[in-house]
N, C-alpha and C positions, 0 to 999 in steps of 0.2 A: 547667393547672388539673386536679386529679384529681377523681374521681367525687364524693367527700364534699364538696369545695368547690362543685361544680357543683350538687349537690342542695341544699346550704345556701343558695347564692345564689338559685336558683329559689324555694325556700320563703320566703326573706326578701323577695324582690320581690313574690311573691304576697301575703304578709301585709301588707307595706307598702301595696300597692294597696288591699287590703280596708280597712285602717284609714284611709288617706287619703280613700277614697270615703265611708266612714261618717261621718268627721269632717266632710267638706264637706257631706254631705246633712243631718246633724243640726244643724249651726250655721247653716245657710242660713235666711233668714226667708221660709218658705213655709207654705201651709196643710198640714194633715195629709193631705189627698187628694193634693196636689202632692208632698209628701214621700214618700208610699207609691208613687205612680207612678215617682218617680225612683229609689227603692230597687229596685223591680222592674225598671226598665230597667237599672240598674247590675248587678243580680244576673244578669240575662239576658247582659249584655256579659261579665261575669266567667265565667259558665258556658261561653260560646262560646270565650273565651280559654283556659280550662282545657282544654277539648275539644281545640282546636286544638294546644296545646302537648303534650297527652298523646298525640295522633296522631303528632306529630313525634318525640316520645321513642320511641314504638313503632316507628316506621319506621327511626329512626337507630340505636337501641340494641337493642331487644328482638328484632326480626326478625332482624338479623345474628347475634345471640347464639344464637337458636333454630337457624338454619341451621348454624352451627358445631357445635352440640350434636348436631344430626341427623347431620352428617358423621362426628363423632367415634363416635357409637352405631353407624353403619353400619361404620366401620372395626374398631371392637372386635368387632362381630358376625361380620365376616369372619374376623378373627383366631381368634376363639373357635371358629368352625366348622372351621377348619383344624386347630386343636389337637384338637378332638373326633375329626376323621378321623384324625389321627395316633395318638391313643391307641387308636382302634378297630383300626387296622392292627396296632399292637403287640400288642394283646390277641389278635388272630386268628393271630399268628405263633407 
């Protein structure tokens, strides 16, 4: 599964969950107060789920990408420093 498919699958599942929960709440025979309480409860559950998945995404994808980027920046910086030294030596000769 490529990144685009994974992102689409995640968004589709999230949207499906929201629509399903909303339909279940709105069509249930309950009082307004009960319905509002259930909506709040479902929203809290959804917020926790989104937070959990966001943290997992950060840990699994973002942090390793940042580490790779930092390594590349350090490597390029070292190479650039060597080139600057070489140019400085050539200019002094």
